N, C-alpha and C positions, 0 to 999 in steps of 0.2 A: 458858569464859573470859569474864570481864566486859569489856564494851566499853571502859570507862574505863581499863583497864589494858593495852590493846593496845600503845600506844606503848612503854611501859616493858618490855613483853615482847620487843619486837624491837630496841629501841635503848637504848644507854647514854647517858643525858642528860649524864654527865660529859664526854663527847667532843664535845659540840655546838660547843665553841669550839676544837677541835683540827683542824688540816689533815689531809687524807688523805696517808698516807705512800706509797701506791702505787695502781695501778689496781685491783688485786684487792680492796683494802679499800673502794674507792668502789663497785665492783660489788656487794659484799656488802650495803652499805646500800641500794642500789637494789632488790635483790631482797627484802630485808627489807620495804621499802616495798610492793612488789608483793604479798608474802605477807600483809601487813596488809590490803591492799585485798581480796584474794581471801577472807580470813577473814570479812570483812563481807558479801561478795557471796554466798558459798556458804551462809551462814546463812539466806538468803532466796532460794533458787534461783528464777530468773525475775525477779530484781531487784525483790523486794518482793511478788511474787504467790505467796502461800502455797498457793493453789489450783492452781498450775501442776502438771501431771502429774509425779509423782515418778519417780525412776529405775526403781523396781520396777513402777510402774503402766503405763509405756509399753513399747514394744517394744524398749527399749534393751538389756535384758539379752541378748536374742538377736540384736538388730540386724536382724530379719527383717520384722516386721509392726507395724502400728498398728491397734488396734481402733477401732470406731465410738465407744466411750466416750472413748478417748484423743483421737480427732479432735475430738469435741465440746469436751472440756476445752481442747484447743489453741486452738480458734477463740474460745472464751469468754475465754481468758487475755488475748487482745489487747485486748478491751474493758475488762477489769479494770485493765490497765496504764495506761489513760488517767487513772485516778484515783489511781494510785500516786504517793506523794510520794518525794522523794529520801531519802537517809540521815538518820537522826536527828541532831540537833545534836551530841549526845554522840559519835556515830560520826565525824561530819565533823570534830570537833575533834581526834580521834586522827590522822586523815589529814593535817590541817593541821600538826599537831605533827611528824609524820614528814617532811613536805615541808620544813618550816622547818629541821629537823635537817640534811637533805641540802644545802639551799641554803646554810646557814651554813657548813658544812664546805667546800663548793665555793668559796665566796667567800674564805675564809681560805687555802685551797690556792692559789688564783690569785695571791694576794699573795706566796706563796712560790714562784712560777713553776712550779706544777704544776697541770695541768688534766686531770681524768680523761678517758679517750678517749670515753666516752659523751657527755660534755658537748662535747667537740671536734666530734664528728659532728653533734650537734644544732645547734651554732653555725655550723659551716661550711655546712650545708645549710639553714640558716634555718628550722628546724622550729618550728611553733607548739606550744602546750601539748598539744593533742590529739595531734599527730603525734609528740611526744616520748613520750607515753604508749603510742601504738601501736608505736613503735620498741621500747619496753621489752617489750611483749607479744611481738613478733616475735623478740626476742633471747632470751627466757626459755627456750624449748624447747632452744636451742643451749647455753644455760648449764647447765641442769639438766633431765633428762628427767622429773623428777617432775611438771613442768607439763603433760606430755602427758595425764596422768590428770585434771588440773584442767580442761583444755579439753574433754576427752571428756565430763566430767560437765556442764559448763556448756552445751555444744552439744546434750546429750542424744542423741549420735550416736557410735557406736563408731569411725567412720572420720575424725571431725574432731578429731584430736589436736593440730592446730596452730590458733592463733588465726585468726579470719577478720575481714574488714572489718566485717561485721555485728556480731560479738561486740565488737569494739573500740568501735564506736559505742554499743552497748547498755551496756557497762561504764562508759564515760566519762560517759554521760548519767546513769546511776544514781548514780555516785560523786560527780560534781561538778555535776550539774544543769545542764550546759551542752549546748546543742544547735546550736552553731555550729562552723564549721571542718571539717565532715565532707565537704563536696562534693568537695574535691580528692582525698580518699582514695577516694571511690566512683567518680569518673570517671577516675582514674589520673593526674591532673595534679599531684598532690602530689609534692614532692621525695622523700618516702618511697617512693612507688611508682616514680618515674622513675629514681632514682639508687641507692637502697639495697636495694630488694627484688629477688629473683631472678625475672626475667621468665619464665625457662624453666619455672617451677613453675605457671604459670597454666594452669588447666584450661578446656577449651572446653565441657565439659558442665555448667558452673556459671555462674550469673549473677554480675555484678560484686560484689555484696555478699557472696556466698558464697565469694569467692576467698580463699585463704589468705594470711596475712601471713608471708612467708618471706624472711628476709634473704639477700642474696647471700653466698657463702662469703668473698668479699673483705672485705665490711663486717664480717661476724661476726668474722673473724680479727683485724681491726684493733681492734675494740672490746675483744676479749679479750686483746690485748697484742702482736700481731704486725703487721708492716707490710711484708709481702712483695708485690711487684708481681703483679698479676692475670695468671695464666698464660694465660687465654683471650684476652688481648690481645697476647700475645708475637709473634704472626704479623705484626703491622703496627705495633707500639708498643714502644718501649724507652726506658730512662733513658739520656740522653746522658752520655758519660763526663765526669767533672769536669775543669774547666779547670786546666791545670798551668802556672803562671807560668814554670817553668824551660824549657818547650817553646815559649814565645811568641817569634815572630820579628817584629820591629817593622816591619811593612809595613801600608799602608792605615790608618795611625793616625788620619787625619782621619775616615774612614768609621766606624772602630770607636768613636771618641769620639761621633759623631752617634748611632750605634745605642745606645750606653750611655745617653746623655742622654735620648733619646726613650723608651727603656724605663722609666727611672726616673720620667719625667713622666706616662706613660700607663698603665703596667701595673697600678697600684693604685687606679684609679678605676673605679667600677661604674656611672657615670651613663649610659654608652653603649658599645656594642661597638666595639672598636678592633682593626684588623688591621695588622700591621707587615710589609710585603712587602720581603724582602731577595732580590734577584735577581742572577743571574750564572751563569757556567759551573759545571757539576757538579764538585765537588771544590775550588772556589776558596776555600772557607772561609766560606760563608754561615752554616751552622749553628754553626760554630766561633765566629763573631763574636757570634751571638745568645746562645750558651751562656756566652761570656765576660761579657756583660752580666748574665745571670741569676745566674751564680755570684758576681758581685761583691757581691750582697746576701745571700749565703748560701742561695740557693734552687737547686733542680735543674730541669733542662729535660727535658720528655717529648717525644721525637721520634716523630712519627706519620707513617707512609707513607700518604699520602692515596690514592695510586693503588691500593695493595693493599686499602685499606679500601673503595674504590668497587667494586673487582672482586668483593667478597663479595656484592654485590647490594643494590639499593635497599631491599628489604624489611628487611634487617638493619642498614641504615645508621644510622637514628635510634637504635636500641638500642645499637649499638656506640659512637656518639658520646656517648650518655648514660653508657656505661660508662667512656669515656675521661675524661669530666668527673668521675666519681666517683674515678677514679685520680688525676687532677690534684689534687682536693681532699684526698684522703687522704695523698698524698705531699708536698703543699705545693709543687707543681711548676708550671712555666709551659709551656703547650702550644705545640708547634712543628709545624705541618702542612707536609709536604714533597710537592710535586707536580713531578717532574722530567720528566714527559711534556710534549711540545709540544702546545699547545692551539690552534694556528693552522695553517692549510694554505693553499695557493694556491687562488684561486677560478677558476682556468683562464684568467684574463686578467692574471696577474701580481700581482694584489692578494691581500691576506690575507682569510681567512674562518675562523670558528670551526669546529673539528672537532666531531664528535658527542660526544667525550669532554668537551669544554668544557661542554656542557649538564649532564652529570652532576656535574662539578665545581661548577657554579653552584648546583645544588640542594643539594649537600653544604655549600657555603659559606654558603648562606642559613640552614641549620639550625645550623651551627657558630656563626654570628653570634648566633643567638637563645639559645645556651647559654653561650658564653664571653664575658666582658667584655673580654679581651685575649688575643691569640694571634699568634705569628709565622707568616708565610705565605711559604714558601721556594719559589721558582720559577726556572727557567733564564732566562726573559725577564720583563720588567715585566708584572705581572698586571693585567688589566682586569676581573677578576671582580667587584670591589666598586664599579665605576663605576656610578652611577645607583641604588645601594642606600643604605639608611640607615646602613650601617656606615661609620664613619670609618676612613681608612687613610692610610698614608704609605709611600712606596717609596724604597728606596735601592739603588744598584747596586754590586756588587763585581765589577769587570771582570777580565779575564784579567791575570795578572801580567806586568809588563815583564821584560825580560831581566835587569836589575840586581836586581829583586826576586826573580826565580828564583834568582839566584846566592846570595842570602842563605840561601835554603832548602838549596841544595846545600852551602854551607859549614856549615850546622847539622847536616845528616845525614851528610855525608862530609867532616869537617874535615880540612884539610891536603891535600886532593886538588888537584893542579896543573891538572887539566882542568875544574874547576868553571866557569870563565869560558866555555869552549867548550861545555860541556854546556848552560849556561843560554841560550846563543844558538841552538844547534842544535835543542833539544828544547822544544817548547811544552807544558809540563806544569803541572798545578795543584800546589799544595802537597801534597795527598794523593798525587798521581802521583809527585812527586819522592821522597816518603817511601817509597812502595812500591818504586820503582826502586832506591833506595839499599839497602833491606833485601834485595832479591833480589840485588843486586850483591855485597853482603857475604857472602851465603850461597854464591854461585857462587865467589867468591874464596877463601872458607874451604875449600870442597870441593876446589878445585884447588890449594890451597896457594900461591897467588900474591897479589900486591897487586892492587888494583883498577886496571884498565887501561881505555882507551877502548873496546876491543872488548868487555869485560865489561859496561860501561855500555850499549853498543849492544844487546847480547843481553838485558840487563835491561829496556830500553825495549821491545824486541820482545815480551818476555814479557807486558807490560801492554797491548799494542796488539791491537785486533781490527779486522776490516773493518767500519768504521762506515758505509761508503758503499754497502753492500748491493749491489743488482744494477746500480748505476750504474757500477761500476768493478771491475777485477780487480787484485789485488796481484801485482806482478812481483818475483820473487826477484832482487834486484840483487847479483850476485856478481862483476861485472867491476871491475877496478881500472885505475889509470892505465897500468900496464904492458901491459894487454891492449888498450888503445886505440891504434890506429896511425892518426894523423891529422896534419895539419900543425901546426907550432908556433904559428901565429896562432890556430887554433881552440882549442888547448889553453890558451893564455894567456887567452882570453876565458872559457873554462869555469872556470878557476881564479878569475877575477875574480868570477864568479857565486857560487862557493862562499865566497869571502872576504866578499861582501856579507851572507851568512847568518851566518858565523862572527863578524863584527865589527859587527853591526848595533846592538848595545847601546852600543858606543863612539860610533858616529856619531849614532845616533838619540837616545840618552838623555844620554850624557856630553857630547856636543858640541851638543846642542839641536836637531838637525835634525828630530826628531819633531814639535816644536811648529810647524815650518814646513810640515809635510805632514799636515793633519788627515785626509786620506783618500788612497787610492792608495799605501799603504805596502807593498803586496805586491811580489813579485818575479816578473816575467813575462819569459820568454825565448823566442825563436823560432829553431828549428833548421830550416834549409831546404837543399835540395840534391837531387841525383839519388838514385834508390833505391839502397840498399845502400852508402851512403857512411859509415855509422857513426852516424847520428843516434840510433837507439834505444839502441845500446850506450853512447853518450855520456851519455844520460840515466841509464842504470843506473850508470855510473861516478860521476856526481855524487851520486846517491842513496846509494851506498855510501860515498863520501867524507864526506858529511854525516851518515851514520848514521840516515837516516830512511826510512820506508816509501815505496815507489813504487807508485802506482796508475794504471793505464792506463784512461782513461775509455771506457766503452762507448757510442759515439755512437748506436748503434741504440736504446739505452734512453732517450736524451735526446730524439731526434726523434720526432715524432708527426704523423700526418696530421690529427688532430683539433685544432680551433682552441683555443689556450690550453694544451694539454697539454704542448707543448714548453717553454713558459715555466715551467709548474708543475714539470716535471722538472729544469730548470736551477736553479730556486730551491731545490728539495729537495737537489740535489747540493751546492751551495755551503753550504747550511745544515749539512749533515752533515759537510762538510769543514772547517768552522770549528773552530779550536782543536784540531786533531789533528796529529800528527807525520807529515806526508805531503807528498809531491810529486805534484801532479796532472799527468798526461801525456796531452795530447790528440794522438794520432797521426792522420795524415791530417786535420789541423786545417782545411784549406781547405773541407771540407764543412760545418763549423759556423761558421767565421769568414769566410765568403765575402763578397764585395762586395755591398752593397745595390743593388738594381736599380731602374729607373724603374717607378713604380707604374702598371700597366696594368689590373689587375683586383684582386679581393679577395685572391687567393693571394699576389700580390706584396706587398700591404700587410701581411698577417700574417707573411710571411717576413721582411720588413724589421723588423717589430716584434720578432720572435724574436731577430734579430741585435742590435738595439738593447738588448734586455733582457740578452742575454749580455754585451754591452759593459759595462753597468752592474754586473753581478755580478762581472765580472772586475776592474773597478776597485775595488770595495768589498772584494774578497777580500785578506786580508793574508798569505796563505801563498805557496807557491812553485808557479808554473804554468809548464810547458814545453809549447810547441806545436811540432809537427813537420809539415812539408809538403814535397811535391815540387814544388809550384807556388806559389811565393811571390807571384807577380803576382796570384793570385786572392784574396789576403788583403785585407780591407777596410782602407783607410788609417787609419780611426779606431782600429783595433786596433793598428796599428803605432806610433801615438803613445803607447800605453800599454805597449808592449814595451820593456824596458830594454836587452835584448841581442838582437841578430840575428846569428847565426853561420851562415856559408855553408859547408856541407860539400861541398867540391869533389871531383871525381873524382881518385883518387890518381895521383900521378906515378909514373914507372918505379921510382924509388928507394923510394917508399912501398910500391909493389906488391911489390917484392922482400922488404921487411920483412914484409909481410902473408903472403906465401907461406911464409916460414920460421917465422913466429910461430904461424900457424894450425895447421900440421901438428904433431900431438902428438908428444912425444918418445918415447912408448911405441909409436908406429906402426911396423909392420914394413916395411922398405924393402929390396928385392932388388938395386937398383942406384942409383948416385948420380943424384939428380933435378936436372935443369938448371933451377933456379929462375930464374937470370939470363935464360935464353932466354924463358921464359914471361912474366916480368915486363916484358921489353923489347918483346915483340912483340904482346902482347894487353892491350888496355885493359879491365881488369876492376875491379869494385868489390870491397870486402872481403867482402860477402855472396856475390858470385859466386865468389870464390876459395874461400871456405868450402864452398860447394856442390860445386865441382869436386873438391876434395880428398876430401870425404865420399863422392861417387859413385865416385871412383877407388879408395878404400879398400874399398868393397863389391865392386867388380869383382875386386880382388886377392884378397879373402877367399874369394869364390866359386870361384876357381881354385886355392885352397889355397896360394898364395904371398904374397909381399909386393908393395908398390906399386912399379910400374915406370913409366918415362916413357910407355910405350904406354898405360897406364891413364889417365894425366893427359891425353894427347891425346884419347882417346875421351870423357873427361868434358868437355873443353873444347868438342869438337864438339857434344856434347849440350846444353851450356849455350847456345851461339850459335844452335842450331837453334830454341830457344824464341823467339828474337827475329826469326826468319825469315831468318837468314844461314847459308848452308851452307859449311862449310870442307872442304877436301880435304887430302891428305897433303902437297902442295907448300907449303901455308901453314905447315907446321911445320919447314921447312928440312931440316937433316940428320937431325933426329929422325923426320921423316916417311918417310925412306928406310929 
């Protein structure tokens, strides 16, 4: 074939002014261009060195050995190449004509709003001319396996059927006479190596120049016409669902507007790395707000779980972040890194300190900042990761929803429900939590063939809740109702006032403006005090059941520690975990933790007082419901009493109340062999509700062991047993006619 006819052999000059109609046509021209280049190169194997050992003269045919003659020729060829000139002018003109043909059609195509994917990749990753040529070499084997034979021939090696970095340099230098721009390819810093090539194919038994140029499957499939997300990233990376205007609930409009404006002004500038930190409780809508801004300009958001990414190990971290960058570029997406793990912990003295995880996040953030010019950074608390770095950043908070805002979501997901106002007050849920609760409630109601009731909503909330307090608390199954609680009318009235403050706090705090007058201390704390067995614990369960929230009894042994600072650390962890959950915290035997501060006589007194003061601060900052119970109210520090909204005295029951207790506690299914004189026992023995329950239970076991039902004699024996625990002995005469 004559050199001056190469261009016309591969290209139709009549199409030089026509746009490409599709990606396949553009690729056809690219590989025609590559074939033209290879035709010129293979005509002078060794890139001009005709004395280079031929295929038959070397050990290529067998791939086993190289003779001394072969070796001599190989060594001499290097010196001969020093005097080799580039292609002849005639050959160079053919390459230039082919290059002009492709550039002309690409330029016309872009005016028609079509850019071939090879050109898209080259532009997005800012490849120079040499890197574009190397990209074409790497793509060729995936496009057509005929190129395997070409590379085998050019390498003079049967195992090198992929292009190598060395070959790319040699080819480009021979074809274009350029010896610049190779360093990035050889040291791995080139965008082609970092973002487009498959790092898994790198061989340890080869030097850098002998490494193959192998495109990643993701890049190959993109250039060849597909754009499916990389499956290797699916463990920690996903495309965030597109924003639906129909699902939008108009809350936090001011914050959303700020996020949108900041995104538009910073996301498309490449002068410096910019991190946009959106922080707030998990599920409050942080990623939703970011995605809304991204979708407003027709882009998609890539959600990356940074915690999972870090857990894969630091050795793979850089490679995975590079792969994410590739994915972002190919999808035309905006990256959003989410780190919902808390990065601070107590330093043992009540102050914060960075956790070991924070150091790993810091290292990841530094590399992310070096790769991405803009990214969202989603955290539960305001991030300090970028303070002191060159990365510019802005923080915006999306706090927990108010009760009125929660009602808007309840109305959206459960339209027409009469209990939405109550649900929004009782349950501290995020938008995603309300959505899940509503979906579960609809499923339960459908399966039972009923309408959605308060009980179904309560069961749905319980489905979503888990013990977030860990070892610090135990969840109590609150099954008692108002009918089970036998106490005085005054105590019941105050308990219902507490429940009303939870049910109607949106009306008072938000509609009537009281929230603005109370910047802190908006929680509800009550103290139940009185003699043992008077119903304090049952009363707490009744309230939790009435409000439909979980009840957690705090394990005081897990809070207190003999080591300095550990108690404060545990207290801080408890209230941090309890924040924004649907729970009532119950401190039983509260006088042990909320005791009066003593005069400082030694270091133990000083640290004990510090623990009490720290607990006082946390209690005041906490916005949930806290119930304290104690038998010794005088031991409670006065500073705590000031922060307690309700103090309810559970007194010893009167005779009338005791009679009701005797009758109510005895189960209707219990076997009774004779009429029980409850009036006599209620009138003559001052017992608490728990004492009466214990007596009836012991009497029942006595009766069952004898094979009969409960008799007055069993009650008498059980009463004697109960009084003996407190050092008082009763005889038959104390039971009047029943004792005879």
